Structure formats: structure tokens, C-alpha cells
C-alpha positions as protocol buffer text, in pm:
chain_id: "A"
residue {
  index: 1
  type: MET
  ca { x: -114 y: -1250 z: -864 }
}
residue {
  index: 2
  type: SER
  ca { x: 198 y: -1097 z: -717 }
}
residue {
  index: 3
  type: ILE
  ca { x: 333 y: -750 z: -774 }
}
residue {
  index: 4
  type: SER
  ca { x: 680 y: -752 z: -923 }
}
residue {
  index: 5
  type: PRO
  ca { x: 915 y: -471 z: -1023 }
}
residue {
  index: 6
  type: SER
  ca { x: 898 y: -600 z: -1381 }
}
residue {
  index: 7
  type: ALA
  ca { x: 525 y: -520 z: -1412 }
}
residue {
  index: 8
  type: THR
  ca { x: 483 y: -290 z: -1710 }
}
residue {
  index: 9
  type: ASP
  ca { x: 117 y: -199 z: -1675 }
}
residue {
  index: 10
  type: ALA
  ca { x: 90 y: 104 z: -1444 }
}
residue {
  index: 11
  type: ALA
  ca { x: -289 y: 69 z: -1425 }
}
residue {
  index: 12
  type: GLU
  ca { x: -242 y: -276 z: -1276 }
}
residue {
  index: 13
  type: LEU
  ca { x: -24 y: -135 z: -999 }
}
residue {
  index: 14
  type: ASP
  ca { x: -278 y: 142 z: -924 }
}
residue {
  index: 15
  type: ARG
  ca { x: -527 y: -118 z: -799 }
}
residue {
  index: 16
  type: TYR
  ca { x: -331 y: -177 z: -479 }
}
residue {
  index: 17
  type: VAL
  ca { x: -351 y: 65 z: -187 }
}
residue {
  index: 18
  type: TYR
  ca { x: -167 y: 19 z: 141 }
}
residue {
  index: 19
  type: ILE
  ca { x: -352 y: 152 z: 445 }
}
residue {
  index: 20
  type: ARG
  ca { x: -185 y: 160 z: 784 }
}
residue {
  index: 21
  type: ARG
  ca { x: -372 y: 9 z: 1074 }
}
residue {
  index: 22
  type: ALA
  ca { x: -527 y: 263 z: 1312 }
}
residue {
  index: 23
  type: ARG
  ca { x: -344 y: 315 z: 1642 }
}
residue {
  index: 24
  type: CYS
  ca { x: -437 y: 484 z: 1966 }
}
residue {
  index: 25
  type: PRO
  ca { x: -331 y: 852 z: 1958 }
}
residue {
  index: 26
  type: ARG
  ca { x: -242 y: 838 z: 2329 }
}
residue {
  index: 27
  type: CYS
  ca { x: -36 y: 517 z: 2363 }
}
residue {
  index: 28
  type: ALA
  ca { x: 11 y: 406 z: 1996 }
}
residue {
  index: 29
  type: SER
  ca { x: -135 y: 60 z: 2064 }
}
residue {
  index: 30
  type: PRO
  ca { x: -298 y: -114 z: 1765 }
}
residue {
  index: 31
  type: ASP
  ca { x: -526 y: -311 z: 2004 }
}
residue {
  index: 32
  type: LEU
  ca { x: -853 y: -124 z: 1947 }
}
residue {
  index: 33
  type: LYS
  ca { x: -1222 y: -201 z: 1986 }
}
residue {
  index: 34
  type: THR
  ca { x: -1488 y: -35 z: 1772 }
}
residue {
  index: 35
  type: GLN
  ca { x: -1776 y: 76 z: 1995 }
}
residue {
  index: 36
  type: LYS
  ca { x: -2004 y: 230 z: 1731 }
}
residue {
  index: 37
  type: THR
  ca { x: -2000 y: 279 z: 1354 }
}
residue {
  index: 38
  type: VAL
  ca { x: -2192 y: 556 z: 1175 }
}
residue {
  index: 39
  type: ASP
  ca { x: -2238 y: 588 z: 798 }
}
residue {
  index: 40
  type: ASN
  ca { x: -2195 y: 957 z: 717 }
}
residue {
  index: 41
  type: GLY
  ca { x: -2379 y: 932 z: 383 }
}
residue {
  index: 42
  type: ASP
  ca { x: -2087 y: 1067 z: 180 }
}
residue {
  index: 43
  type: ASP
  ca { x: -1903 y: 735 z: 128 }
}
residue {
  index: 44
  type: SER
  ca { x: -1726 y: 776 z: 462 }
}
residue {
  index: 45
  type: ILE
  ca { x: -1784 y: 619 z: 802 }
}
residue {
  index: 46
  type: THR
  ca { x: -1702 y: 734 z: 1154 }
}
residue {
  index: 47
  type: ARG
  ca { x: -1603 y: 476 z: 1414 }
}
residue {
  index: 48
  type: GLU
  ca { x: -1613 y: 546 z: 1785 }
}
residue {
  index: 49
  type: THR
  ca { x: -1312 y: 352 z: 1906 }
}
residue {
  index: 50
  type: LYS
  ca { x: -1172 y: 251 z: 2244 }
}
residue {
  index: 51
  type: CYS
  ca { x: -812 y: 147 z: 2310 }
}
residue {
  index: 52
  type: ARG
  ca { x: -794 y: -184 z: 2494 }
}
residue {
  index: 53
  type: ASN
  ca { x: -454 y: -88 z: 2636 }
}
residue {
  index: 54
  type: CYS
  ca { x: -518 y: 256 z: 2795 }
}
residue {
  index: 55
  type: GLU
  ca { x: -900 y: 281 z: 2752 }
}
residue {
  index: 56
  type: HIS
  ca { x: -872 y: 613 z: 2565 }
}
residue {
  index: 57
  type: ARG
  ca { x: -1178 y: 684 z: 2348 }
}
residue {
  index: 58
  type: PHE
  ca { x: -1144 y: 853 z: 2008 }
}
residue {
  index: 59
  type: PHE
  ca { x: -1297 y: 865 z: 1658 }
}
residue {
  index: 60
  type: VAL
  ca { x: -1161 y: 711 z: 1339 }
}
residue {
  index: 61
  type: VAL
  ca { x: -1299 y: 850 z: 1010 }
}
residue {
  index: 62
  type: VAL
  ca { x: -1263 y: 622 z: 706 }
}
residue {
  index: 63
  type: GLU
  ca { x: -1310 y: 797 z: 372 }
}
């Protein structure tokens, strides 16, 4: 199914969510490696992430 401007059902369009890819906060590289993932128990997860470009370590929280 493709989304077209002629779609009349708004509920159908609400099913699609665009999420940007995580990037390193230091160098903006999208080349990341997840070191550890923790389930927070509230339908969110925390990922300890390392940038493969500059080796900066940071956390990504996905809700």
C-alpha cells in the first residue's frame, strides 16, 4: 500500500510514523554501535551507544 495525497481516511494515515535515525551528538555520524540495551519496564528502552567514527559514548532512550 502506498500513501497518496488523495487518501481520504485520516485514520489510515495515522498508522505511519517517521523516526529519524539516531546520530552521534559529538560528530553527527549515523554510524553507531549499540553496546548494551536495557528494558526500563515502562515501554521504553535505553541503549548504551558508541560512535564508530569518533568513539564517543552516549545513551539513546527509545520510548
